[in-house]
C-alpha positions in Angstrom: 21.0 -3.4 7.3 24.0 -1.5 8.7 27.3 -3.2 8.3 26.2 -5.7 5.9 27.7 -5.8 2.7 24.8 -6.7 -0.5 25.9 -8.5 -3.7 25.1 -5.8 -6.5 25.7 -5.5 -10.3 25.4 -2.3 -12.4 22.1 -3.2 -13.8 20.5 -3.2 -10.4 17.9 0.0 -11.1 16.5 -0.3 -7.7 18.1 -1.9 -4.9 18.9 -2.1 -1.1 20.9 1.2 -1.4 17.4 3.1 -0.5 14.5 1.3 0.7 11.6 1.3 -2.2 8.5 -0.9 -3.1 10.3 -3.0 -4.5 13.6 -4.2 -6.5 14.2 -3.4 -10.2 16.8 -5.1 -12.6 17.6 -4.3 -16.2 17.3 -6.9 -18.5 17.8 -5.0 -21.7 17.8 -1.2 -22.8 13.5 -2.2 -23.2 12.9 -4.2 -20.2 13.6 -4.7 -16.5 12.2 -6.8 -14.0 10.8 -5.8 -11.0 10.5 -8.4 -8.2 8.9 -8.3 -4.9 7.9 -10.5 -1.7 4.8 -10.5 0.7 3.0 -12.3 2.9 1.3 -12.2 6.5 -1.3 -14.0 9.1 -5.1 -13.9 8.4 -6.8 -10.0 8.6 -10.1 -11.6 8.2 -11.7 -14.5 9.1 -12.8 -15.9 6.2 -10.2 -17.8 4.4 -11.3 -17.5 0.3 -11.2 -13.2 0.9 -8.0 -13.5 3.1 -6.3 -15.3 -0.2 -7.4 -12.6 -2.3 -6.5 -9.4 0.2 -3.0 -10.9 0.6 -2.4 -11.6 -3.1 -3.8 -8.2 -3.6 -1.2 -6.7 -1.0 1.3 -8.3 -3.0 0.6 -7.4 -6.6 0.5 -3.6 -5.1 4.2 -3.3 -4.8 4.9 -3.7 -8.5 1.8 -1.2 -9.5 3.8 1.4 -7.2 6.6 1.2 -9.3 4.8 1.9 -12.3 4.9 -1.8 -13.7 2.8 -4.7 -14.7 2.5 -7.7 -12.8 3.6 -10.9 -15.0 4.1 -13.9 -12.4 3.8 -15.0 -9.3 4.3 -17.5 -6.4 2.9 -19.0 -3.7 4.4 -18.5 -0.4 2.3 -20.4 2.4 3.2 -21.2 6.0 0.1 -23.7 7.4 -0.6 -25.2 11.1 -1.2 -28.6 9.8 -2.1 -30.0 13.2 -4.8 -27.6 13.6 -6.3 -26.4 10.7 -7.9 -28.4 8.1 -6.6 -28.7 4.8 -9.8 -27.4 3.0 -8.6 -23.9 4.9 -5.6 -23.7 2.7 -7.4 -24.8 0.0 -9.9 -21.8 0.1 -6.8 -19.1 0.9 -5.3 -20.4 -2.3 -7.9 -20.4 -4.2 -9.0 -16.5 -3.1 -5.1 -16.1 -4.3 -5.3 -17.9 -7.6 -8.8 -15.9 -8.2 -6.9 -12.2 -7.5 -3.9 -13.2 -9.6 -6.2 -14.7 -12.4 -8.0 -11.0 -12.3 -4.7 -9.1 -12.3 -3.5 -11.2 -15.6 -0.7 -13.0 -13.9 0.3 -16.3 -14.1 1.1 -18.5 -11.2 4.1 -20.7 -11.7 4.3 -22.3 -8.3 5.3 -21.8 -4.5 7.0 -23.3 -1.4 4.9 -24.4 1.6 6.3 -24.9 5.3 4.3 -26.2 8.5 4.5 -23.2 10.9 2.2 -22.3 14.0 0.2 -19.9 12.4 -1.3 -19.5 9.2 0.4 -17.4 7.0 0.3 -16.3 2.9 1.1 -14.2 0.5 3.0 -13.8 -3.1 6.6 -13.7 -4.8 5.7 -11.3 -7.6 7.8 -10.5 -10.8 6.8 -8.0 -12.9 8.0 -5.9 -16.2 8.7 -2.2 -16.9 10.8 0.3 -19.4 13.9 0.9 -17.1 13.5 4.9 -18.2 9.5 4.5 -16.8 10.3 3.3 -13.6 8.8 5.2 -10.3 10.0 5.5 -6.9 9.1 6.6 -3.5 11.6 9.6 -3.9 10.9 11.5 -7.3 8.7 14.0 -5.5 8.7 17.8 -6.8 8.1 20.6 -5.8 4.3 21.8 -6.3 3.0 18.3 -7.2 -0.3 17.3 -6.0 -0.6 14.0 -4.0 -3.4 11.5 -5.1 -4.7 8.6 -3.1 -6.6 6.0 -4.6 -8.2 4.3 -1.7 -9.8 5.3 1.8 -8.2 5.4 5.2 -9.0 3.3 8.3 -9.1 -0.5 7.4 -6.6 -1.0 10.5 -9.2 0.3 12.9 -12.1 -1.0 11.4 -10.3 -4.5 11.7 -9.5 -4.1 15.1 -13.6 -3.5 15.6 -14.4 -6.4 13.6 -12.0 -8.5 15.7 -13.9 -7.0 18.8 -17.4 -7.9 17.2 -18.5 -4.2 16.9 -18.9 -4.3 13.3 -21.9 -4.9 11.5 -21.5 -8.0 8.6 -22.5 -4.9 5.8 -19.2 -2.7 7.5 -17.0 -6.5 6.9 -17.9 -6.8 3.7 -17.1 -3.1 2.4 -13.7 -3.1 4.1 -13.2 -6.5 2.7 -13.8 -5.5 -0.6 -11.6 -2.6 -0.4 -8.8 -4.3 0.8 -9.2 -6.9 -1.7 -9.6 -4.4 -4.3 -6.6 -4.5 -6.8 -4.6 -1.2 -8.0 -4.2 -1.9 -11.5 -6.8 0.4 -12.6 -4.9 3.1 -10.7 -1.5 2.0 -11.8 -2.8 2.0 -15.4 -4.5 5.3 -15.4 -1.2 6.9 -13.8 0.6 6.0 -16.8 -0.8 8.4 -18.9 0.0 11.5 -16.6 3.0 13.2 -15.6 3.9 11.3 -12.7 7.0 11.7 -10.6 6.9 9.3 -7.7 4.3 6.9 -6.2 4.1 4.9 -3.3 1.6 2.3 -1.6 -0.1 3.3 1.8 0.2 -0.1 3.9 1.7 -1.1 6.9 3.4 2.3 8.4 0.3 4.3 7.3 -0.4 7.3 5.7 1.9 9.3 7.7 4.5 7.1 7.4 4.8 6.4 4.1 4.6 9.9 3.1 7.4 10.2 5.5 9.3 7.5 3.4 8.5 9.7 0.1 9.8 12.8 1.6 13.1 11.9 3.9 16.2 13.2 2.4 14.5 14.7 -0.4 14.7 18.3 0.7 11.1 19.1 0.4 8.1 19.2 2.5 4.3 17.9 2.4 1.1 19.9 3.1 -1.9 17.6 4.0 -5.0 18.6 4.1 -7.3 16.8 6.6 -11.1 17.4 5.3 -9.7 15.7 1.6 -8.3 12.8 3.4 -10.7 9.6 1.9 -11.8 7.9 4.9 -13.9 4.6 5.3 -17.3 6.3 7.1 -17.5 4.3 10.0 -13.3 4.5 10.9 -13.7 7.7 12.6 -16.4 6.2 14.8 -14.7 3.4 15.8 -11.5 5.1 16.5 -12.8 7.2 19.1 -14.1 4.3 21.0 -10.6 3.0 21.1 -10.5 0.8 18.8 -6.8 1.4 17.3 -4.0 -1.4 16.5 -1.3 -1.4 18.1 0.9 -0.5 15.2 -0.8 3.1 15.0 0.7 3.9 18.0 4.3 2.3 17.1 3.5 4.0 13.8 2.9 7.6 15.4 5.8 7.6 18.3 8.3 7.2 15.2 7.2 9.4 12.7 5.3 12.3 15.1 9.2 14.6 15.1 8.5 15.0 11.6 4.5 16.2 11.8 3.4 19.3 12.5 0.2 19.1 13.3 -2.2 21.4 15.2 -2.9 20.7 19.2 -6.9 21.1 18.1 -6.8 18.3 15.6 -9.5 15.4 16.5 -7.7 12.3 18.6 -9.9 9.9 16.1 -8.5 11.4 12.9 -4.9 11.2 14.6 -5.4 8.1 14.8 -6.5 7.7 11.3 -3.7 9.2 9.9 -1.2 6.7 11.7 -3.6 3.8 11.3 -1.6 0.5 9.6 -3.6 -0.3 6.4 -3.7 -3.6 4.7 -3.3 -3.8 1.0 -4.4 0.5 1.0 -4.4 2.6 -2.4 -1.3 4.2 -4.0 -0.4 7.4 -2.7 1.0 9.3 -6.3 2.9 12.7 -6.5 1.7 14.3 -10.0 2.3 17.4 -11.5 0.0 20.4 -10.2 -1.7 21.1 -13.9 -2.6 17.5 -14.3 -4.1 16.6 -10.9 -7.8 17.3 -11.4 -7.9 15.4 -14.3 -6.1 12.4 -12.8 -8.5 12.0 -10.2 -11.6 12.9 -12.3 -9.8 10.1 -15.0 -9.6 7.4 -12.2 -13.0 7.9 -10.6 -14.7 7.4 -14.6 -12.5 4.1 -14.4 -14.0 2.9 -11.0 -11.5 4.4 -8.6 -14.2 6.0 -7.0 -12.2 7.1 -4.0 -9.4 9.0 -5.5 -8.7 12.3 -4.0 -6.3 15.0 -4.1 -4.9 15.2 -0.5 -1.8 17.4 -0.3 0.8 19.0 -2.2 4.7 19.4 -2.3 6.5 22.6 -0.3 9.5 23.7 -0.7 9.6 24.9 3.1 9.4 23.8 5.9 12.1 20.6 4.5 11.4 17.3 6.0 8.2 18.4 8.1 4.8 17.2 6.9 2.6 19.8 8.1 -1.2 19.0 8.7 -3.8 21.6 8.1 
C-alpha cells in the first residue's frame, strides 16, 4: 500500500516490504514466528467441509514458508438472523477437526454478526530463522514441482451450476480440504530454494509473484500440469469463475503463450484455486527424487511442471 508508513523493527525477517505468504518475526537465534491470517465465504454447500477447507487454506501459508503451524484462532462472521446456529457449529467443528489433524492447538477466536457467513483462521507457526522459504529464491535451472491438481475454481463453478455429480463434488472437496502438511514435511529434506501455495491468483498469478523482480524467467510445460480430470470439460462449457478473467487480464502481459493453446487450458492456468497445492522450486538434480518421495507419502498428484530459466527474464513461457 503506497504512501503508508508501517511500523517495523530489525527482528522482522519477512514483512510488508515484500509481499509473501506470511510474515516472519525472529524471537531468538534458533526460533522465528510465522504469522498469517485468512478467511473467506463458503466455497461448498456443506458447512462442515467448508470449515475444513477454510482451515486447510489458512494453515497452508505456514507450510509454504517451510514452517510448522503451532497455534490458531478462529475468525467468524455469521448472519445470525438468517442462519441457524447449527450451521456455525458444523463450520467450527470442521475447522477444529482440520486443526487437530495438523497437530495445531486452537486457542480461541473472535466472531461478529455479518450479512454473509465467513470463516478462517489466524495461524502462528515456528521455523528456524535460517530455514525460511520465501517466494523469491528462484535459481536458474531449478525445477518447479506442483503438489495438487488445478481446476478447483472451475469445478466449483460447475457445482454451483448443478452440473457436477456427487462423486465429482466429493473429489474436489477432498482436494481442497487436504493439508499441505505432508508436502511441507517432505520438501524439508531437499534443496528447495523458494515456495508458495497456489490460491486465488491462479497458477500464473502465483508464478508471477515468484518470478517478479528476480531477473529470471519461467518455462511451464502444459502437458505436465496435474489437472482435475473434469475441469477441462467444464471450462470448455464456459464454467469459468470471474476471478480467472481478472487473473488473465492482470498477468497476460507477462505470459508468452502460443495462439494455438486450447482456450480451456488457458482457463485452467488462470483459474483461482481454493486451498491449492505448494509450488516448490527445487534444484534440478533433486526434482525427480522429491516427486517420487512426495508420491510415496500420498501426495499423488505431485509433478514437475517446468523450470527456472535465465532468458527471457520476467516472462512465463507456456510450451
